[in-house]
C-alpha positions in Angstrom: 130.4 230.6 116.2 129.9 232.7 119.3 132.6 232.6 122.0 131.7 230.3 124.9 132.1 233.2 127.3 129.4 235.2 125.5 126.8 232.6 126.0 127.7 231.7 129.7 124.7 233.6 130.9 122.4 230.9 129.5 123.1 228.6 132.4 121.5 231.1 134.8 118.7 232.1 132.4 117.8 228.4 132.0 118.5 226.9 135.4 116.9 229.5 137.7 113.5 230.0 135.7 113.3 226.1 135.5 113.6 225.7 139.2 110.9 228.5 139.7 108.6 226.8 137.1 109.3 223.6 139.0 107.4 224.9 142.0 104.3 223.9 139.9 105.7 220.9 138.1 108.6 219.3 139.9 110.3 217.8 136.8 111.5 221.3 135.7 112.9 221.9 139.2 115.0 218.6 138.9 116.2 219.6 135.4 116.9 223.1 136.6 118.9 221.9 139.5 120.8 219.5 137.4 121.8 222.3 135.0 122.7 224.6 137.9 125.0 222.1 139.6 126.8 220.5 136.6 127.1 223.6 134.5 129.0 225.2 137.3 126.7 228.3 137.9 128.2 228.9 141.3 131.8 228.9 139.9 131.1 231.5 137.0 128.7 233.5 139.3 130.3 233.4 142.8 127.2 235.3 144.3 125.4 231.9 144.3 128.3 230.3 146.1 128.2 232.9 148.9 124.9 231.8 150.1 125.4 228.1 149.3 122.9 228.1 146.5 123.3 224.3 145.6 122.4 223.3 149.2 119.6 225.8 149.4 118.0 225.0 146.1 118.4 221.2 146.9 116.4 221.6 150.1 113.7 223.7 148.5 113.2 221.4 145.5 113.2 218.2 147.7 110.5 219.9 150.0 108.4 220.8 147.0 108.6 217.3 145.5 107.8 215.7 148.7 104.7 217.8 149.1 103.1 215.4 146.5 102.3 212.4 148.6 102.6 209.8 145.9 106.1 210.9 145.0 107.6 209.4 148.2 106.3 206.0 147.1 108.5 206.2 144.0 111.6 205.7 146.2 110.4 202.4 147.7 111.8 198.9 146.6 108.2 198.1 145.6 108.2 200.8 143.0 111.5 199.6 141.4 114.2 197.3 142.5 116.6 200.1 141.4 115.7 201.9 144.7 116.6 198.8 146.7 120.1 198.6 145.2 120.6 202.3 145.4 119.8 202.2 149.1 122.1 199.3 149.6 124.8 201.0 147.6 124.5 204.1 149.7 124.8 202.0 152.9 127.9 200.3 151.4 129.5 203.7 150.9 128.6 204.7 154.4 130.0 201.6 156.0 133.1 202.0 154.0 133.5 205.7 155.0 133.4 204.6 158.7 136.5 202.6 158.1 138.1 204.9 155.6 141.9 205.4 155.8 141.3 209.2 155.8 137.9 210.5 156.5 138.6 214.0 155.3 140.0 212.7 151.9 137.0 210.4 151.6 134.5 213.1 152.3 136.1 215.7 150.0 136.8 213.3 147.0 133.9 210.9 147.1 131.1 211.1 149.7 130.1 214.7 149.3 129.9 214.3 145.6 127.8 211.0 145.9 125.4 212.8 148.2 124.7 215.4 145.5 124.2 212.6 143.0 121.9 210.8 145.4 119.9 213.9 145.8 119.5 214.4 142.1 118.7 210.7 141.8 115.8 211.2 144.2 114.6 214.4 142.4 114.6 212.6 139.0 113.0 209.4 140.3 110.2 211.1 142.1 109.6 213.7 139.1 109.3 211.3 136.2 105.5 210.5 136.0 104.8 209.5 132.5 106.2 209.1 128.8 106.0 212.9 128.2 108.2 213.5 131.3 110.8 211.0 130.1 111.0 212.6 126.7 111.5 216.1 128.3 114.1 214.9 130.7 116.0 212.9 128.0 116.3 215.9 125.7 117.2 218.2 128.7 120.0 215.7 129.6 121.3 215.8 126.0 121.1 219.6 125.6 122.9 220.1 128.8 125.9 218.2 127.5 125.6 220.1 124.2 126.1 223.3 126.2 129.1 221.7 128.2 130.6 220.4 125.0 130.2 223.6 123.1 133.4 225.1 124.7 135.8 222.3 123.7 134.1 222.1 120.3 134.6 225.9 119.8 138.2 225.5 120.8 138.9 222.6 118.5 137.2 224.2 115.4 138.8 227.7 115.9 142.0 226.4 117.3 141.9 228.7 120.3 142.8 227.9 123.9 143.4 224.2 124.5 145.8 222.3 126.8 149.3 221.8 125.4 150.7 218.3 125.8 153.9 216.7 124.6 151.8 214.9 121.9 149.7 217.9 120.8 146.9 220.1 122.0 143.9 218.8 123.8 140.8 221.0 123.6 138.8 220.7 126.9 136.6 222.9 129.0 138.3 225.3 131.6 136.4 223.9 134.6 133.8 221.3 135.5 132.8 217.9 134.0 134.7 218.2 130.8 137.9 219.8 132.0 140.1 216.8 131.7 140.8 215.1 128.3 139.8 211.7 129.6 136.7 212.9 131.2 135.6 214.8 128.1 136.1 211.7 126.0 134.2 209.5 128.3 131.3 211.8 128.5 131.1 212.2 124.7 131.3 208.4 124.3 128.3 208.0 126.8 126.3 210.8 125.0 126.9 209.8 121.3 124.8 206.7 121.3 122.0 208.5 123.0 122.2 211.4 120.6 122.4 209.0 117.6 119.4 207.0 118.4 117.2 210.0 119.4 117.6 211.3 115.8 115.4 208.5 114.6 112.6 209.4 116.9 111.6 212.1 114.5 109.9 211.5 111.3 110.6 214.7 109.4 113.8 215.2 107.6 114.4 218.7 109.0 113.8 217.5 112.4 116.2 214.8 112.1 118.8 217.3 110.8 118.2 219.5 113.9 118.5 216.5 116.1 121.8 215.6 114.6 123.5 218.8 115.8 124.2 217.3 119.3 125.8 214.2 117.7 128.1 216.5 115.6 129.1 218.6 118.7 129.8 215.4 120.7 131.9 213.9 118.0 134.0 216.9 117.3 134.6 217.3 121.1 135.6 213.7 121.3 138.3 214.1 118.5 139.4 217.3 120.0 140.0 215.7 123.4 143.0 213.8 122.1 142.0 210.9 124.3 143.3 207.4 123.1 140.6 205.7 125.2 138.0 208.1 123.8 138.9 206.9 120.2 138.8 203.3 121.3 135.4 204.0 122.9 134.1 205.4 119.5 135.3 202.2 117.7 133.5 200.2 120.3 130.4 202.1 119.8 130.5 201.3 116.1 130.8 197.6 116.9 127.8 197.8 119.3 125.9 199.7 116.7 126.3 196.7 114.4 125.3 194.3 117.1 122.1 196.2 117.9 121.2 196.5 114.2 118.7 194.3 112.4 120.7 194.7 109.2 124.2 194.0 110.6 126.0 193.6 107.2 124.6 197.0 106.0 125.3 198.7 109.3 128.8 197.2 109.5 129.7 198.4 106.0 128.4 201.9 106.7 130.3 202.0 110.1 133.4 200.8 108.4 133.1 203.4 105.7 132.8 206.1 108.4 135.9 204.9 110.2 137.9 204.7 106.9 136.8 208.3 106.1 138.0 209.4 109.5 141.3 207.9 108.9 141.6 209.6 105.4 140.5 213.0 106.5 141.2 213.5 110.2 144.8 213.8 111.4 143.6 214.3 114.9 141.8 211.0 114.8 144.7 209.2 113.3 147.3 210.6 115.4 145.5 209.9 118.7 144.9 206.2 117.7 148.6 205.9 116.8 149.5 206.7 120.5 147.7 203.5 121.8 150.2 201.1 123.2 150.2 198.0 125.3 152.2 199.5 128.2 149.4 202.0 128.7 146.8 199.3 128.6 148.7 197.2 131.1 148.9 200.3 133.3 145.1 200.5 133.4 144.9 196.8 134.3 147.3 197.4 137.1 144.8 199.7 138.7 142.4 196.7 138.7 144.9 194.4 140.3 145.8 197.1 142.9 142.2 197.4 143.9 141.9 193.6 144.2 145.1 193.7 146.4 143.6 196.2 148.8 140.9 193.7 149.6 143.5 190.9 150.0 145.3 193.1 152.5 142.3 192.8 154.7 140.1 195.8 153.6 136.9 193.8 153.2 134.8 197.0 153.3 137.3 198.8 151.1 139.8 201.4 152.0 137.2 204.1 151.9 135.3 206.1 149.2 137.9 208.3 147.4 140.9 206.8 149.3 142.3 204.8 146.4 145.2 207.0 145.6 146.1 207.2 149.3 146.0 203.4 149.8 147.9 202.8 146.6 150.7 204.9 148.0 150.7 203.0 151.2 150.5 199.6 149.7 152.2 200.0 146.4 154.4 203.0 146.7 152.9 205.6 144.4 149.8 207.8 144.8 147.8 207.5 141.7 144.2 207.1 141.0 142.9 203.9 139.8 142.4 204.8 136.0 140.1 201.7 136.1 136.6 201.9 137.5 136.5 198.3 138.5 139.7 198.6 140.4 138.3 201.7 142.1 135.1 200.0 143.0 136.7 196.9 144.6 139.5 198.9 146.3 137.4 201.7 147.8 134.2 199.9 148.6 135.4 196.2 149.1 133.3 193.1 148.5 129.9 194.3 149.6 130.0 197.6 147.6 131.2 195.7 144.6 128.4 193.1 144.6 125.7 195.7 145.1 127.0 198.0 142.4 127.0 195.2 139.9 123.4 194.3 140.9 122.5 197.9 140.3 124.0 197.8 136.8 122.3 194.5 136.1 119.0 195.9 137.1 119.4 198.9 134.7 119.9 196.4 131.9 116.9 194.4 133.0 114.7 197.5 133.1 115.8 198.6 129.7 115.5 195.1 128.2 112.0 194.6 129.7 110.9 198.0 128.3 112.1 197.0 124.9 110.3 193.7 125.0 107.0 195.3 125.9 107.4 198.1 123.3 108.1 195.3 120.7 104.9 193.5 121.7 103.0 196.8 121.3 104.6 197.1 117.7 106.2 200.5 118.9 109.7 199.7 117.5 109.8 203.1 115.6 108.7 205.1 118.5 110.8 207.7 120.4 110.8 205.5 123.5 112.2 202.4 121.7 115.0 204.5 120.3 115.7 206.1 123.6 115.8 202.6 125.3 118.3 201.4 122.6 120.4 204.5 123.0 120.7 204.0 126.7 121.6 200.4 126.3 124.4 201.2 123.9 125.5 204.2 126.1 125.8 202.0 129.1 127.7 199.2 127.3 130.1 201.8 125.8 130.6 203.5 129.2 131.3 200.1 130.9 134.0 199.3 128.2 135.8 202.5 128.5 135.7 202.3 132.3 138.5 199.7 132.0 140.7 202.8 131.4 139.1 205.4 133.7 137.5 205.8 137.0 134.4 207.7 138.1 132.4 205.6 140.4 130.5 208.4 142.1 129.7 210.2 138.8 126.1 211.1 138.4 125.7 209.4 135.0 125.3 205.9 136.4 122.6 206.8 138.9 120.6 209.2 136.6 120.6 206.4 134.0 119.3 204.1 136.8 116.5 206.5 137.6 115.5 206.8 133.9 115.6 203.1 133.3 113.2 202.6 136.3 110.8 205.4 135.2 110.9 204.1 131.7 109.9 200.7 132.7 107.1 201.8 134.9 105.8 204.1 132.1 105.9 201.4 129.5 104.1 198.8 131.6 101.4 201.5 132.2 101.2 202.1 128.3 100.9 198.3 127.9 98.1 198.2 130.5 96.2 201.1 128.9 96.4 199.4 125.5 95.1 196.2 126.9 92.1 198.1 128.6 91.3 199.7 125.2 91.2 196.4 123.5 88.8 194.9 126.0 
């Protein structure tokens, strides 16, 4: 296996050319920008940070996308209700920021990151035109995480590096999205369902074997993270897999066998699960209750994006993050933001369910798009489950998933219309 440092240049060789190609087709610019930002090009190559490359590239790409007149319409509420909820959610963040306990903390820890997320949301929403675009973006999303997860996978397999803890070694990335063991586990849990279902979008055996490589990397990274919540999330994925299967008994037996094999063969898997205890679980629920208390103390619009730990110190005597997304949501954005966010999540589910229904009606249950929709459904369910033990309200996953779900629904409806026209 090559050392992660020896392949680091790939993030430059991929992201920059994609953004250049994107001057002709905006989808590639959106993908290139996503890779540039979330693979931390500016950190590893400081020359880009010196001229604020993320900001400059964002401006150029948005200007390019907006040059195509019909793209602007894709951000309207008429194109998708997702846009309506995204705008309302952004407004709720803005209002909460106005009344934040500390504006500097709020900006540095939340608002700035959400603005980058919102920019990427707009890029993706305006760039996905058809089924082919969705397929390209879906695989780009998976492959970006393959690159990100390669470093912790390499560490776990070769037993190099790692973060020493009192209970063992966690193998995580040095910087970025996967630099914390909980963040690493959460991201792997959200990617495993997508990677799993995309395998079945291929018909030939060798293609399926190649497509299984991301799944292997994500799982190894998950085990190497040493995260208890991560292991519970994987078990929850197995349950969700059974629920979404037509042959539940067969799938349940297979999932059970996999879990038993892991218990018998993986010391890392067993030792991590052995550390699960009720006290830690109650601690995660405390984050939820503290978020509710912040509203009870009069913060109807929340204590401000990113200010949960600050408010927790003031109200409850210890400055600790929520470790519970729902506590973070209620505490930081108050009642309006909480309502809007859940409507946003509800709309993602509706988009995916409606897309699935149309694909079934068109007898496309073995198509790439049907498997992608199912993978996104399971991914979202798993991520919502593990969010009881982790925060990440402004993380780009939620909002990119929203954009994909909207584009998918529009594309599938168009496919349905074309099929009806051909039958006339």
